N, C-alpha and C positions, 0 to 999 in steps of 0.2 A: 062747779067741782070739775076740772079736766083728769084726762088720764096721767097729765105730767104732774100735777098736784098732787093726785092720790099716791103715786109712786114716789114722790118725795116725801109725803106724810108716813108712809110705811117704813122708808128707810130711816127717817128720823126716829121713829119708835122703836125698831131694832136697834139702833146705834145708842139710845140713850137705855134701853135694856140691857145692853152686854156692858156699857159703864157701870151703871146702877149695881147690876149684879156684883161685878168685880168690886166696887167700892164697899157694897155690903159684906161683900167676903172679906177684905181686907178691916173692916169695923171689927167682924167677927173675929178674925184673927187675934187683932189687938188687945179688944176688951173683953171678949169671951160672948158665947152666945146669948147668954141672960142679959147683959148690959148693952147688947147689940140690937137685940130683938126691943127692949125698952125705948131704945132711942129711935130706933125705926118707927114703931108704932106712935111713939110721940109725935114725929114729925108727920105721920100721915094724921093725926089729930088737927096739927096747927096747919095744914096744907088745906085739909077738907073744910076746917073752920074759915080759911081766908079765901077759899072758893065761894062758900056760901056767902059771905059778905061781899064778895064781888057781884055775884050774882043778885043778890038783893040790891045792891045800889045801882044796878042796870049801868054799869061801867061798860068800859069798852070790849068788845069780843076778844082784842088783843090781851087785855089784862087777864081775861078770864080763862085765854088759851095757855097763856103763861103760868097761871095758876095750875090747871090741869097738868101741866109738863111739870112743875114742881111737884106735885103729888104722886106723879108716874115715877119720879126718881126714887121715891119712897116704897111704892108699890113693888118695882122690880127688885129693890135692895132688900126685900123681906125674905128672898129664897135661901140666901145662905144660912142664917142663923137656925132656923129648925134643922136643917140638914147637918149641921154642924152639931146640934143638940143629939140629934139619934146615932152620928159617928161616933162622938167622944165618948162613950163608955167602952164602946167595942175596940177588942183588939184587932190589928190588923189581918190577922188569918180570919176573922170572922165577918165575912164579907155579905152575912144576911142583912144586915143595917142598909147595905147599899141597895140590894134591891128590895126591901122593905119602901126606901124612900122612894125608889123610881116606879115603884107598883102603886104607889098613892098618887101620882101625877098623871095617871094612863087612864 
């Protein structure tokens, strides 16, 4: 592992995180928090099952890496639905919900 490859790996994780969070937010806005949460958790389950199968078959490291990458998309996309569930019932003037969600992640 070189310094260059590590930097590329970290950059890729950040890029996937940003894109996945935006897609998770779009899914939440389109279908609602509950449906988005169920779809994303279902994707988690399928991706983890695929990783387990790929790992037990001793397939290539590339296939395993792609499986982990697909799972990471679902992991990052899971952030918006719970936040939307917290914000949804609140009126715009009640910003306490925002502080609750921020405080839970610190």
